[in-house]
KEMIMI-792858 format. One record per residue (C-alpha): x, y, z. Coordinates in steps of 0.1 Angstrom, whole numbers, plus 5000, padded with zeros to 4 digits. Layout:
<recs>
+------+------+------+
!    X !    Y !    Z !
+------+------+------+
!    X !    Y !    Z !
...
+------+------+------+
</recs>
This chain:
<recs>
+------+------+------+
!    X !    Y !    Z !
+------+------+------+
! 5000 ! 5000 ! 5000 !
! 5017 ! 5032 ! 4989 !
! 4988 ! 5057 ! 4996 !
! 4952 ! 5059 ! 5006 !
! 4925 ! 5083 ! 5010 !
! 4897 ! 5075 ! 5033 !
! 4861 ! 5087 ! 5020 !
! 4827 ! 5083 ! 5035 !
! 4795 ! 5088 ! 5016 !
! 4760 ! 5072 ! 5022 !
! 4774 ! 5057 ! 5056 !
! 4799 ! 5035 ! 5038 !
! 4835 ! 5039 ! 5045 !
! 4857 ! 5032 ! 5016 !
! 4893 ! 5041 ! 5004 !
! 4912 ! 5046 ! 4973 !
! 4946 ! 5027 ! 4973 !
! 4974 ! 5015 ! 4954 !
! 4979 ! 4977 ! 4951 !
! 5013 ! 4963 ! 4940 !
! 5016 ! 4938 ! 4911 !
! 5038 ! 4909 ! 4908 !
! 5035 ! 4872 ! 4901 !
! 5003 ! 4855 ! 4913 !
! 4993 ! 4818 ! 4915 !
! 4957 ! 4815 ! 4901 !
! 4931 ! 4791 ! 4899 !
! 4900 ! 4794 ! 4877 !
! 4869 ! 4773 ! 4887 !
! 4837 ! 4775 ! 4865 !
! 4803 ! 4758 ! 4867 !
! 4800 ! 4758 ! 4905 !
! 4784 ! 4783 ! 4930 !
! 4808 ! 4811 ! 4941 !
! 4812 ! 4797 ! 4979 !
! 4820 ! 4761 ! 4966 !
! 4844 ! 4774 ! 4937 !
! 4863 ! 4797 ! 4958 !
! 4869 ! 4772 ! 4985 !
! 4881 ! 4745 ! 4961 !
! 4905 ! 4770 ! 4944 !
! 4918 ! 4784 ! 4978 !
! 4925 ! 4749 ! 4990 !
! 4946 ! 4741 ! 4958 !
! 4966 ! 4774 ! 4964 !
! 4971 ! 4765 ! 5001 !
! 4986 ! 4731 ! 4990 !
! 5009 ! 4749 ! 4963 !
! 5025 ! 4774 ! 4987 !
! 5027 ! 4745 ! 5013 !
! 5052 ! 4727 ! 4991 !
! 5030 ! 4709 ! 4963 !
! 5054 ! 4724 ! 4937 !
! 5085 ! 4714 ! 4918 !
! 5110 ! 4725 ! 4944 !
! 5089 ! 4711 ! 4974 !
! 5092 ! 4747 ! 4987 !
! 5069 ! 4756 ! 5016 !
! 5066 ! 4794 ! 5007 !
! 5041 ! 4806 ! 5034 !
! 5009 ! 4823 ! 5029 !
! 5004 ! 4859 ! 5017 !
! 4972 ! 4878 ! 5021 !
! 4948 ! 4886 ! 5009 !
! 4934 ! 4855 ! 4990 !
! 4917 ! 4876 ! 4961 !
! 4887 ! 4861 ! 4943 !
! 4876 ! 4876 ! 4910 !
! 4838 ! 4878 ! 4908 !
! 4821 ! 4883 ! 4877 !
! 4788 ! 4899 ! 4883 !
! 4755 ! 4893 ! 4862 !
! 4733 ! 4920 ! 4850 !
! 4711 ! 4916 ! 4882 !
! 4742 ! 4919 ! 4906 !
! 4743 ! 4881 ! 4913 !
! 4775 ! 4864 ! 4906 !
! 4781 ! 4840 ! 4874 !
! 4794 ! 4807 ! 4883 !
! 4830 ! 4815 ! 4874 !
! 4858 ! 4827 ! 4897 !
! 4895 ! 4831 ! 4895 !
! 4912 ! 4829 ! 4928 !
! 4947 ! 4848 ! 4932 !
! 4974 ! 4844 ! 4956 !
! 5005 ! 4866 ! 4955 !
! 5037 ! 4847 ! 4954 !
! 5058 ! 4856 ! 4985 !
! 5085 ! 4882 ! 4977 !
! 5114 ! 4858 ! 4980 !
! 5098 ! 4836 ! 4953 !
! 5088 ! 4866 ! 4929 !
! 5118 ! 4862 ! 4906 !
! 5115 ! 4824 ! 4901 !
! 5082 ! 4810 ! 4913 !
! 5083 ! 4773 ! 4918 !
! 5061 ! 4753 ! 4892 !
! 5029 ! 4740 ! 4907 !
! 5024 ! 4702 ! 4908 !
! 4987 ! 4707 ! 4902 !
! 4981 ! 4717 ! 4865 !
! 4951 ! 4738 ! 4872 !
! 4973 ! 4763 ! 4889 !
! 4988 ! 4789 ! 4866 !
! 5014 ! 4816 ! 4874 !
! 5003 ! 4850 ! 4862 !
! 5021 ! 4885 ! 4862 !
! 4994 ! 4910 ! 4875 !
! 4999 ! 4946 ! 4871 !
! 4998 ! 4971 ! 4901 !
! 4964 ! 4988 ! 4901 !
! 4945 ! 5015 ! 4919 !
! 4914 ! 5003 ! 4937 !
! 4885 ! 5015 ! 4957 !
! 4881 ! 4992 ! 4988 !
! 4856 ! 4987 ! 5014 !
! 4861 ! 4965 ! 5045 !
! 4839 ! 4943 ! 5067 !
! 4843 ! 4915 ! 5091 !
! 4831 ! 4880 ! 5098 !
! 4833 ! 4847 ! 5077 !
! 4825 ! 4863 ! 5042 !
! 4803 ! 4844 ! 5019 !
! 4789 ! 4852 ! 4984 !
! 4759 ! 4871 ! 4998 !
! 4783 ! 4894 ! 5020 !
! 4806 ! 4901 ! 4989 !
! 4775 ! 4908 ! 4967 !
! 4759 ! 4930 ! 4994 !
! 4790 ! 4952 ! 5000 !
! 4797 ! 4954 ! 4963 !
! 4763 ! 4969 ! 4960 !
! 4769 ! 4994 ! 4988 !
! 4804 ! 5005 ! 4974 !
! 4788 ! 5009 ! 4940 !
! 4762 ! 5032 ! 4956 !
! 4788 ! 5049 ! 4977 !
! 4810 ! 5058 ! 4947 !
! 4780 ! 5071 ! 4926 !
! 4784 ! 5081 ! 4890 !
! 4816 ! 5102 ! 4893 !
! 4840 ! 5073 ! 4898 !
! 4853 ! 5054 ! 4869 !
! 4860 ! 5017 ! 4876 !
! 4858 ! 4983 ! 4859 !
! 4821 ! 4969 ! 4859 !
! 4828 ! 4935 ! 4844 !
! 4845 ! 4922 ! 4875 !
! 4855 ! 4929 ! 4911 !
! 4878 ! 4913 ! 4937 !
! 4865 ! 4896 ! 4970 !
! 4894 ! 4894 ! 4994 !
! 4900 ! 4876 ! 5026 !
! 4928 ! 4882 ! 5048 !
! 4926 ! 4857 ! 5076 !
! 4931 ! 4820 ! 5080 !
! 4899 ! 4800 ! 5086 !
! 4907 ! 4792 ! 5123 !
! 4907 ! 4830 ! 5132 !
! 4873 ! 4836 ! 5148 !
! 4873 ! 4871 ! 5156 !
! 4885 ! 4904 ! 5141 !
! 4883 ! 4891 ! 5106 !
! 4891 ! 4913 ! 5075 !
! 4874 ! 4910 ! 5043 !
! 4874 ! 4937 ! 5014 !
! 4856 ! 4943 ! 4981 !
! 4878 ! 4957 ! 4954 !
! 4867 ! 4977 ! 4925 !
! 4896 ! 4984 ! 4900 !
! 4898 ! 5021 ! 4891 !
! 4899 ! 5029 ! 4855 !
+------+------+------+
</recs>
């Protein structure tokens, strides 16, 4: 995070901030509901950073786990997700090759995002709800991508309290 600006409009706090790019491990799942697809993809990524790769390297987790959601016209989510996990810094130059062929390594450019944060164990309904609130709070002045947004979780499943989740819209 290089800089941020905290803004409040219509009772929703959000910020504009820069996110760094780099090498990401990515799994795409289609044809399944959002919660099921994102859990399946996240487990594959967890195995990859845990050592299921050509170097047998346990890399450690980075945060957030970032799920690309593709909204339908009515605001609901399509049955397609791309789940991203940033490769840890010490492996950025030469990421280990995943043992699981469904995991791809992709370069993602840095981006400016509009972000809102919420707690709890986030599910599809929570992300859709906060995305709608963020859309309303941004109003018509803000230019951002409408064809997708990111749903982000920062905490391991065993953390019961003080959880951090975010919805990101990518600024155009």
